[in-house]
N, C-alpha and C positions, 0 to 999 in steps of 0.2 A: 645597260640598265635603263629602267624607265623613270619618268619623273616622280612616280609614287614610291620608288625604292629609296632607301637610305644607306649611306656609306659613311663609316667613320673609323677613326683610330681609337681603340679602347685601352691601349697601353703597350709600351715596348714595341714589339713586332707583331702585335695582335690587332686585327681589323675585324669589323663586323659589317655585313651587308644584310639589310632587312628587305626581303622580297615579299611585298604584300600580295596575298592572294595566291601564292604558289603552292601547289601540291608537292609532296615529297619527291616525286619523280622529276617534276619540273625544276625543283631546287637542285637536285643532283645533276641534271643536265646542264644547268647554268654553271654550277661549280666546276664540272668537268671541262666545259668549253673555256671558262676563264683560266683554269689550270693549264690547259694546252696552249692557250694564247700566250701566257707568260713564259711557259717553258720554251716556246719557239721564238721568243723575242730576244734579240741581242741588245744589251744595254751598254751604252758607251760611257766610259769613265775617262778621267784625265790620263790614266796610265794605260788602259787596255779595254777591250770589249769583253763583256762577261755575259754568261747565261745563268739564270737562276731557276730554281724550282720552288714550288709552294705546296703546302698541304692544306686542303680544305675539308671542312666537315659541314654537314647540313643537319639542321634540326627543324622540326615543325612545331608550331605553337598554335593554341586555339585562337589566338588573336594578337595583334601587334601591341596592344596595351600591356600584355605580359612582358613582351620583349622590351618595350620602352621603359617599363618600371624596373627592369633588372639590368639595364644596360650599364648603369653606373657601378654595379657590383657583380659582373658576370660570373666570376669564379666562385664567389660565395653562393650564388644562386645555382651553381652547378651546370650552367649552360655551356661554358667553355673549358671547364676543368677536366683534366684527364685523370 
């Protein structure tokens, strides 16, 4: 991630990464690289080592202002809802 990117937990097991200035293909490549990195990492717990997988989606927006204004209610805004 770059200094201009934002990362935060938005609820439960949901996180949001804002990648300022990325085109959709760049965002997809970033998401895929991140997914593979986590998938190939062994996490150590008190009882055993585990591997996890994640699901990532990408969305593009005309500007970060839109994302920042909806970050507090992402599901209501439809950005993260399925």
